[in-house]
N, C-alpha and C positions, 0 to 999 in steps of 0.2 A: 504494500500500500504506500509505503513511503516513497518508493521510486515513481509511482504514478503521479503523485502530487508534484514532484520536482519536474517532471516532463511538462506538465501544464504551465508551470511557472516559466520555463525556458521558452515555450511558445509565446506566452504573453509578453515576455521580455523582448523577444525577436520582433513581434508585431509593433511594439512600442518603439523600438530602436529604428525600424524601417520607416515608421511614421515621422519620426523626428528628422531623419536624414532626408526624406522626401520633402518635408516642409522647408527645411533649410535650402535644399536644391531649388525649389520653386521660388523662394524669396530671392535667391541669387540670380535666377533666370529673369525674374521680373525687373530687378535692378539693372541687369545687363541690357535688356531690351529698351528700357527707358533711356539709358545712357546712349544707346545707338540712335534712337530717335532724336535725342537732344543734339548729338553730334552731327547728324544729317541736317537738322534745322540750322545749326550754326554754319555748316558748310554752304548750304543754299543761301543763307543770309549774306555771307561774305561774298559769294559769287554775284549776287544781285547788287551789292554795294560797289564792287569793283566794276561791274558793267555800267552802273550809273556814273561812276567817277570817270571811266574811259569815255563815255558819251559826252560828259561835260567838258573834258579836256579837248576832245575832237571839235566840239562846237566852238569853243573859245579859239582854238587854232585857226579854224576856217574863217572865223569872224574877225580876228585880230591881226593875223600875220600878213602884212602888206608886202613882204619881200617874196613870199612863195606863191601867194594866191593872187591871180590877176583879175579876179572878179569877186564880188561880194555875194555869196550864195544866199545870204539871209537879208539882202537889201541893205540900204543905208538909212540914215535918219531923215532923208529927204525923198527917197523914192524906193520903188520895188526893185527886186533883183533884175539884172540885165536881161535874162532870158527865162521868164517864168513859164513859158509854154513848152509843150513836148517838142523835142526830146527832153527839154528842160534842164534843170540844174541838178547836178549830182555832187555828193560829198563823199570822199573816200576816207573811210575809217577802217583801219585794219585791212582785211582782205577783200572787202566789197565796196562797190560804188552804190551809194544809196540815194534814191531820188528825194528831192526836197519838195514837199507839198506846201506851196505858198498861198496865203490868203490875205488880201488887203482888208484893213479895218478902217473905221472912221473914228474921229475924235482924237484922243491923245495917243493912239496907237497907229503907227504906220502900217504894220502888218505882222503876221505870225507865220513862222515856218515850222513844219512838222516833219520829223524824220524818224524812221525805224532803222536801227542799226543792229545787224545780227553779227555776233562775234564767233570766231572759230571754235570756242569752247562750249558752244550751245547756249550761251547767255545772250541777252539782247538789251538794248536801251531805246526808249522812246524819248526823243528830244522835242522840246517846244521852245523856239527862240522867238521872243517878242521884241520888236523895235518900237520904242516910244518916241513920240515927237519931242523935240527940245522945248524947254520953257523959253519964255521971251528973253530972259537974261543969259541963256546958254547957247553955245554953238551946236552942241550935240545932245541928243536925248539918251536915255538909259536903254541898255540891253538887258533883258531878263531871260536867263536860260534855265529851264527846268529839265532835268534829266532823270527819268525813272528807269532804274535798272531791274531786270528780271533774271531769275536763275534758269529759266527755260525759254526756248524759242522754237518756232517751226523753221522750215528752210528759208523763208523769205521775210518773216515779220515777227514781231512780238505777239504772244498769244493774248487772248482775252482772259479776263480774270475768272475763268470757270474751272481752273484746275486746283485740286486740293494741295498739290505740291508747289504751286506758284508762290514765290516770295518776291515782293517788290520793295525796293529802297529808292527814295527820291532825294536828289540834291538840287538846290536852287541857288543861283548866284545872280547878282545884279551888278553891272558896272557901267561906267560912262567912258566914252572914247577919250576923255581928257586924261585918263590914267596912263602911265607909261611903264 
């Protein structure tokens, strides 16, 4: 009889030990999965930020560098771009030539240029370059550049905001042609 009771205790102890090991394993698995999701979110956020920053740099280059660029793809403070009709104006950022979608505005804004830039790493940036008319006491108006970077893109443009994995980061800068 004594031997029978000890065998039952060993079985109970084995079930208890397996339950504890299984619980610890599941907790560690849950922590690992959460860390992987957090890591992927951080990676996607960084990719979107870098895309926004690259788009901003590209727009500033094309708008400001008078030594390399022989035309103003975003227009000037007094008129629209030189050739806004098709084949139109393109801006080269990275590996692609991206068309500029120009629209003239009224009031204090000369016009707005929109560009989708797709980068080779699969990210993209949507640029919005707005030229404002100068005030009466200024020679030039302000330029406002909004660059929204995304971690995902399709082959030719930035996607719509319907993807669960889409991360957007936006940078905005305003400057005046008087800065050197």
